[in-house]
N, C-alpha and C positions, 0 to 999 in steps of 0.2 A: 409186565407181568412179574409179580414178586417171586422170591425164591421158592422152590419146591419144598414140600414137607420133608423129603428125603434130605435136602440141603440143610434145613433147620435142624433135623435130627442129628446129622453128622456134625454140624457146627457146634451145637450145644454139647454133645458128647466130647468132641476135641477141646472145647473151651473148659469143661469141667476137669478133663484130665490135665490141661495146662495149669489150671488153678491149683489142683492137687499137688503139683510140683512147684508151687509158688511162683508162677508166671506173674509179670506185672502188666497193668494196663491192658486187659483182655478186651478186645472190641471184635464184634462180628458186624460186617457190612453186607447188606443185600445189594449186590451189584448185578442182579439178573436183568434189570432194565437197561443197563449201560453195555454190558458185554454178552456175547454169545457162548463164549468158552467155558463159563462158570456161573453159578448163582450166587455165591457168597464168598467173602474173604474173612478168615480168622486171623487177626493180628495180635500178637503178644510179645512181650519182650522180657529179657532176663540180664542180670548185671555182669555176666560172665560167660565164656564159651562152654564151659562144662555143664552149666544149667540150661543153656540153650540146647545142648544135645540130650539132656535128661528130659527136658519137656517134649522134644520131639519124640524120643523113644516112647515116652508115656502116651502121647497121641496116637501113635502107630498101634500100640498095644491095645488101648481102649477100642479103637475102631475096628480091630480085628476080632474083638470079643462081642461085638454087636451081633444079633441074630442074623442080619444080612451082612456078613463080613465085608469090610471095606479095606482095600488095599490102595496105597498110592500107585497112580499110573507113571509118576515122575517124581523124583527126590533129588533136590539140587542144593549144594552149599554146605553139606555136612562136614566136609574135610576141615573147613577153616572155622565152622562153628560160629559164625558171626551173623549170618542170615541164613536160614534154611527154609526151604519151600517144599511143602508136600501137596502135590496135585492129586486130588480125589475126583476130579472132573466136576462133581456137584459143588465141591468147594475147594478153595485154595488156602492152604495154611501157611502163613508167614511168621516164623519165630525168629526175632531179631535180637542181636545184642542191644542194649539200651542206646549205645552211641549211634549204631546204624539206624535205629527206630527214629532218634531225634533227628539225624541227618537227611534221611529219605522222606520221612513224614507221610508214610502212606495214607494215615488218617486224614491229613490235610487234602491229599489228592482226591480222595473219595468222599469229601465231606458233604456233598450235595445227595449222596445216596442214604436210603433208610438204614438204621441200625437194627439189628436183631437183638432184643434184650437178653442179657445173660447175668444171672445173679448166681455167684458162687454158693453152692449149697452149704459148704462148711462155714462161711461167713454168716449165713442166715441161722444156722444152728447155734453159732457163738454168740449171737445177739440176744442180750437178756430181754425176756418177755415176748420173744418171737418163736412161734412153734411152726414146724413145717408139716 
C-alpha cells in the first residue's frame, strides 16, 4: 500500500520548506510497503551544520503552520548538526550534512522504493516560459 495522502501532504510541505532554505538533493521516498513505522522518508542535505539546523527549523515551522498542525514526536541529532532526524510518524525527515549523506547513502539503501515527485515551486517560477 503506497504512502497515505497525509504523508504526501507532510512530505511535500517539508520538502518545499527545505528547498526554501536552499537544501540540496531533496528526495522523498515512499517506504510504506517496506516499513510499518512510517510511510515516507524525506532526505535532503546541506554543506554545513548551520544550514542543516536552519533547514530543520524551517521544516518544523512549516509543518506547524499547516491546517492540521504537525509536530515531531521525536527529534534527534540537532546538537551536532550533521544529521538531524525529525519523526512525524507519517514521515521521517533526514537532513544531513553533505558528507554524511555521501557516506550513509540512504538513497541507495532505499533505491527499490518508489519516489514521490517533488518540484521546487521557486525553481519552476524561475524557469523562462514556464508558468505555474
